[in-house]
C-alpha positions in Angstrom: -30.8 0.4 -65.2 -33.2 2.7 -63.4 -32.9 0.6 -60.2 -29.1 0.7 -60.4 -29.1 4.5 -60.9 -31.2 4.9 -57.8 -28.9 2.7 -55.8 -25.9 4.7 -57.0 -27.6 8.0 -56.1 -28.6 6.7 -52.7 -25.1 5.3 -52.1 -26.1 3.5 -48.8 -24.3 0.3 -49.5 -21.2 2.0 -50.7 -21.1 4.2 -47.6 -21.3 1.1 -45.5 -18.5 -0.5 -47.5 -16.4 2.6 -47.0 -17.0 2.5 -43.3 -16.1 -1.2 -43.2 -12.8 -0.5 -45.1 -12.0 2.4 -42.7 -12.7 0.3 -39.7 -10.5 -2.5 -41.1 -7.6 -0.1 -41.6 -7.9 1.1 -38.0 -8.0 -2.5 -36.8 -4.8 -3.2 -38.8 -3.2 -0.1 -37.2 -3.9 -1.4 -33.7 -2.6 -4.9 -34.8 0.6 -3.2 -36.0 1.2 -1.2 -32.8 0.6 -4.3 -30.6 2.7 -6.5 -32.9 5.4 -8.4 -31.0 8.8 -9.6 -32.4 10.5 -13.0 -31.9 12.3 -11.7 -28.8 9.3 -10.1 -27.3 10.1 -6.7 -28.6 7.4 -4.2 -29.6 9.0 -2.2 -32.4 6.3 0.4 -33.2 5.0 0.8 -29.6 8.4 1.3 -28.2 9.4 3.7 -31.0 6.3 5.7 -30.3 7.1 5.7 -26.6 10.5 7.1 -27.3 9.5 10.0 -29.7 6.2 11.3 -28.3 6.7 14.6 -26.4 6.4 14.4 -22.6 3.3 16.7 -22.6 1.4 13.8 -24.3 2.6 10.9 -22.1 -0.6 10.8 -20.1 -2.6 10.3 -23.3 -0.1 7.8 -24.7 -0.2 5.8 -21.4 -4.0 5.5 -21.6 -4.0 4.5 -25.2 -1.2 1.9 -24.9 -2.6 0.2 -21.8 -6.1 0.1 -23.3 -5.0 -1.3 -26.6 -2.6 -3.9 -25.3 -5.0 -5.1 -22.6 -7.7 -5.5 -25.2 -5.3 -7.9 -27.0 -4.3 -9.7 -23.8 -0.8 -8.4 -24.3 -0.6 -6.0 -21.3 2.2 -8.0 -19.6 4.4 -7.7 -22.7 3.9 -3.9 -22.8 4.7 -3.6 -19.1 7.8 -5.8 -19.5 9.2 -3.7 -22.3 8.4 -0.4 -20.5 9.6 -1.4 -17.0 12.8 -3.1 -18.3 13.7 0.1 -20.1 13.0 2.2 -17.0 15.1 0.0 -14.8 17.9 0.0 -17.3 18.0 3.8 -17.4 17.6 4.3 -13.6 20.7 5.7 -11.8 19.8 3.7 -8.7 17.0 1.8 -7.0 16.1 5.0 -5.1 15.3 6.9 -8.3 13.3 4.1 -9.9 9.8 5.3 -10.9 10.2 8.5 -8.9 10.0 10.8 -11.9 7.2 11.4 -14.4 8.5 9.1 -17.0 6.1 7.3 -19.4 6.7 4.0 -17.6 5.6 5.7 -14.3 2.5 7.1 -16.0 1.6 3.7 -17.4 2.0 2.1 -14.0 -0.1 4.9 -12.4 -2.8 4.4 -15.0 -2.9 0.7 -14.4 -3.1 1.2 -10.6 -5.9 3.8 -11.1 -8.0 1.8 -13.5 -7.6 -1.8 -12.2 -7.2 -0.9 -8.5 -10.2 1.5 -8.0 -12.6 -1.1 -6.6 -9.9 -2.7 -4.4 -8.9 0.7 -2.9 -12.5 1.6 -2.3 -13.2 -1.7 -0.4 -9.9 -1.5 1.5 -9.8 2.2 2.5 -13.4 3.4 2.7 -14.2 1.6 6.0 -10.9 2.7 7.6 -11.3 6.3 6.5 -15.0 6.6 7.4 -14.2 5.0 10.8 -11.9 7.9 11.5 -13.8 10.7 9.9 -17.3 9.8 11.2 -16.2 8.9 14.8 -16.6 12.1 17.0 -13.8 11.2 19.4 -11.3 11.2 16.5 -12.1 14.8 15.7 -10.7 15.9 19.0 -7.5 14.0 18.6 -4.3 15.5 17.2 -1.7 13.6 15.2 0.8 16.5 15.0 4.3 15.3 15.9 6.3 18.3 14.6 7.2 20.4 17.7 7.3 23.6 15.6 3.6 23.1 14.7 2.3 21.9 18.1 -0.4 23.9 19.8 0.1 24.8 23.5 -2.6 22.5 24.7 -1.2 19.5 22.9 1.1 16.7 24.3 3.8 15.4 21.9 3.9 11.9 23.3 0.2 11.5 23.2 0.1 12.7 19.6 2.8 10.2 18.7 0.8 7.4 20.2 -2.3 8.6 18.3 -0.3 8.5 15.0 1.1 5.1 15.7 -2.3 3.7 16.6 -4.0 4.9 13.3 -0.9 3.8 11.2 -0.9 0.4 12.7 -4.6 0.0 12.0 -4.2 0.9 8.3 -1.0 -1.1 7.8 -2.5 -4.3 9.2 -5.5 -3.9 6.9 -3.3 -3.4 3.9 -1.0 -6.4 4.5 -4.0 -8.6 5.2 -5.7 -7.7 2.0 -3.5 -9.8 -0.4 -6.3 -12.2 -1.1 -8.4 -9.3 -2.4 -5.6 -7.8 -4.5 -6.8 -7.6 -8.2 -5.2 -10.1 -10.6 -4.4 -7.4 -13.1 -2.4 -5.6 -10.5 -0.7 -8.9 -9.5 0.5 -9.0 -13.2 1.7 -5.4 -12.9 3.6 -6.1 -9.7 5.0 -9.4 -11.0 6.2 -7.8 -14.2 7.9 -5.0 -12.2 9.5 -7.6 -9.9 10.8 -9.7 -12.8 12.0 -6.7 -14.8 13.9 -5.4 -11.8 15.4 -8.8 -11.0 16.5 -9.3 -14.6 18.1 -5.9 -14.9 19.9 -6.0 -11.6 21.2 -9.5 -12.3 22.5 -8.4 -15.7 24.2 -5.3 -14.2 25.6 -7.1 -11.3 27.0 -10.0 -13.4 28.9 -7.5 -15.6 30.2 -5.7 -12.5 31.3 -8.9 -10.8 33.0 -10.1 -14.0 34.9 -6.8 -14.1 35.9 -6.9 -10.5 36.6 -10.7 -10.6 34.2 -11.4 -7.7 32.6 -14.7 -7.1 29.7 -13.5 -5.0 26.3 -15.1 -5.8 24.4 -12.3 -7.5 21.0 -13.6 -6.7 21.7 -13.4 -3.0 22.7 -9.7 -3.3 19.6 -8.2 -5.0 16.3 -9.8 -4.1 15.6 -7.3 -1.4 16.1 -4.5 -3.8 13.8 -6.1 -6.4 10.9 -6.7 -4.1 11.6 -3.3 -2.5 11.0 -1.7 -5.9 7.5 -3.2 -6.0 6.6 -2.0 -2.5 8.0 1.4 -3.0 6.2 2.0 -6.3 2.9 0.5 -5.1 2.7 2.8 -2.1 4.1 5.9 -3.9 1.8 5.6 -6.9 -1.2 3.8 -5.6 -1.9 3.4 -1.8 -0.5 6.7 -0.4 -2.1 9.1 -2.9 -5.5 7.7 -2.0 -4.8 7.9 1.8 -3.5 11.5 1.6 -6.3 12.7 -0.7 -9.3 10.4 -0.2 -11.8 12.9 -1.4 -9.9 13.6 -4.7 -9.5 9.8 -5.1 -13.3 9.3 -4.9 -13.2 7.2 -1.7 -14.8 9.8 0.5 -17.7 12.2 -0.4 -16.1 15.1 1.4 -12.6 16.2 2.5 -11.5 15.1 6.0 -11.2 17.7 8.8 -7.7 19.5 8.8 -6.5 17.6 11.9 -7.3 14.2 10.4 -5.9 15.3 7.0 -2.6 16.1 8.7 -2.6 12.7 10.4 -3.2 10.9 7.1 -0.3 12.8 5.6 2.1 11.9 8.4 0.8 8.3 8.3 1.6 8.0 4.6 5.2 9.0 5.4 5.6 6.1 7.8 4.0 3.7 5.4 6.3 4.9 2.6 9.3 4.4 4.8 8.2 0.8 5.6 7.7 0.2 1.9 11.1 1.7 1.0 12.8 -0.3 3.7 14.5 2.8 5.1 14.5 4.6 8.4 13.9 8.3 9.0 17.1 10.3 9.2 16.5 13.8 7.8 13.2 14.7 9.6 13.9 14.9 13.2 10.3 14.7 14.3 9.8 11.4 12.4 12.8 9.6 14.0 10.8 8.3 17.0 8.8 6.1 14.6 11.9 4.2 13.4 11.3 1.3 15.8 7.8 0.9 14.4 9.1 1.2 10.9 11.8 -1.4 11.4 9.5 -3.8 13.2 7.3 -4.0 10.1 9.9 -4.5 7.4 9.4 -8.3 7.3 5.6 -8.2 7.3 5.7 -5.7 4.4 8.2 -7.7 2.5 6.0 -10.9 2.8 3.0 -8.9 1.5 4.9 -7.6 -1.5 6.3 -11.1 -2.3 2.7 -12.5 -2.0 1.3 -10.0 -4.6 4.3 -10.1 -6.9 5.7 -13.6 -6.9 3.2 -15.1 -9.4 1.4 -13.7 -12.3 -2.1 -15.1 -13.0 -2.5 -16.7 -16.5 -3.8 -14.2 -19.1 -6.9 -16.3 -19.7 -7.9 -16.2 -16.0 -7.6 -12.4 -15.8 -10.7 -10.4 -16.3 -9.7 -7.9 -19.0 -11.8 -5.0 -18.0 -10.5 -2.8 -20.8 -11.4 -5.4 -23.5 -13.5 -2.8 -25.2 -11.7 -0.1 -27.2 -13.4 3.3 -27.4 -13.2 5.1 -30.7 -11.4 7.9 -28.9 -8.4 5.7 -28.1 -8.1 4.5 -31.7 -8.4 8.0 -33.0 -5.8 9.2 -30.5 -3.5 6.4 -31.7 -4.0 7.5 -35.3 -3.1 11.1 -34.4 -0.1 10.2 -32.3 1.3 8.0 -35.1 0.6 10.5 -37.8 2.2 13.4 -36.0 5.3 11.4 -35.1 5.8 9.0 -38.0 9.0 10.7 -39.3 10.6 10.5 -35.8 9.4 6.9 -35.5 11.2 6.1 -38.7 14.4 7.8 -37.6 14.3 6.0 -34.2 13.8 2.6 -35.8 16.7 3.2 -38.2 19.1 4.2 -35.4 17.9 1.6 -32.9 20.3 -1.2 -32.0 17.5 -3.8 -32.7 16.9 -2.5 -36.2 18.6 -5.4 -37.9 16.4 -7.9 -36.0 13.2 -6.0 -36.7 13.9 -4.5 -40.1 11.9 -1.8 -41.9 8.8 -3.9 -42.5 6.8 -2.7 -39.5 7.5 1.0 -40.3 6.7 0.5 -44.0 3.4 -1.1 -43.1 2.6 1.7 -40.7 3.5 4.4 -43.3 1.3 2.7 -45.9 -1.6 2.4 -43.5 -1.3 6.0 -42.4 -1.2 7.1 -46.1 -4.5 5.2 -46.7 -6.1 6.7 -43.6 -4.9 10.2 -44.2 -4.5 12.9 -41.6 -6.6 12.9 -38.4 -9.9 14.5 -39.0 -10.3 16.4 -35.7 -8.9 19.8 -35.2 -6.4 20.2 -32.3 -8.2 20.5 -29.0 -6.8 24.0 -28.5 -8.5 25.3 -31.6 -12.0 24.6 -30.4 -14.2 25.4 -27.4 -13.7 21.8 -26.2 -10.2 22.9 -25.0 -11.7 23.5 -21.5 -12.6 19.8 -21.3 -10.2 17.0 -20.5 -10.7 14.9 -23.6 -7.9 12.5 -22.6 -9.5 11.7 -19.3 -9.6 8.1 -18.2 -12.8 8.6 -16.2 -14.9 6.6 -18.7 -12.6 3.6 -18.3 -12.5 4.0 -14.5 -16.3 4.1 -14.4 -16.7 1.0 -16.5 -14.1 -0.9 -14.4 -15.4 0.2 -11.0 -19.0 -0.8 -11.8 -18.0 -4.0 -13.7 -20.2 -2.8 -16.5 -18.5 -4.9 -19.2 -19.6 -8.1 -17.3 -23.3 -7.2 -17.2 -25.7 -8.8 -19.6 -27.3 -5.5 -20.3 -24.0 -4.0 -21.6 -23.3 -7.1 -23.7 -26.8 -7.0 -25.2 -26.5 -3.3 -25.9 -23.1 -3.6 -27.5 -24.3 -6.2 -30.0 -27.0 -3.8 -31.2 -24.5 -1.3 -32.6 -27.0 1.5 -32.1 -24.6 4.2 -30.7 -21.3 5.2 -32.3 -19.1 8.2 -33.1 -17.9 9.1 -36.6 -16.8 12.2 -38.4 -17.0 15.8 -37.4 -19.3 18.8 -37.6 -18.6 21.9 -39.7 -17.0 23.4 -36.5 -14.7 20.4 -36.2 -16.5 18.8 -33.2 -17.0 15.0 -33.0 -20.4 13.7 -34.1 -22.3 11.1 -32.1 -25.0 8.9 -33.7 -27.9 7.0 -32.0 -29.9 4.6 -34.2 -33.5 4.5 -32.7 -34.8 2.0 -35.2 -33.3 -0.5 -37.7 
């Protein structure tokens, strides 16, 4: 009896049991959000995506991509998100142009999975321009209203064409280095666009009683959507701002920076498969743009036509940090009423039923409200707690593949749980077991 009393007073085993139960409930919460229906639908995830305020989309994008990738279900998430985006788009020209959740998910995927590829592709090109003295005396300005008196317009146009051609050739010849995760992203976008366009076109043709073959009308638009999004959200931001993207250690000189910006416009026009019309000073480059349409299209088809099997893809986000699970808990808790309303009014409600929502509500009731105070209520508000830099660092350095990381992970000596009296998260390191 005395021994039992001491055990009860100490409470060690019971604390461990409580932690295990809590961890199990969080695990079930993740399973519920990543649950897929018979038709490939994601009831809870898509409901959450439709009710979370736009100010929290960056965080939601990070959480969803991380969780779904850890379950090898990223393609299913992308398919649902991209299909919805294409369905709601007014035209191909507006697709992924805004700051929608689908755009943010795509951008996060490009950022995390493509960091090493971009570094390897662009660093030698950019350093070759920035560190070579003769390039510093060259001007790329082609806008006559901004030309200096000593500059020659035709010479500057040749300079811009020369540097653009060098970058473009390097990009289209890099398909063998293109990350398999991004191939899945591009393939999913390609398929979702094809599927939506075929559906819309079939309805339109039926109404207009036309017999045109739909598949012959839209493949250019579909692969064009891949190229346009890839350059807009991935390649060009890194070219225009190489220092901010972490590719260069310092900002390029102003003249070169201007050249990179003008080059990105030409590359985007090639990707969009459109010629310059509005900007008078860019029209002289239309011949170059047009001559590279086919080469760009072949590159886009190469990276988007096939999706590597899930088992062959290195799931670099296969770890789930506690921060992502806690963020999921908070997002679900704060929006559970709206999720219920969305599921009740959704057209797929009959197929899905109330079971997913009822399970979610029960789990949230067991877990209780999120422990942490809102970020704005603490001195942590100056920090970006929703940053993806941890995931980016882990991916870029392939840390998850190293034996040291795997060995350290199995020790379970570092974790985060609970909060201090001030509401800040507590981190624990176990020096000895």
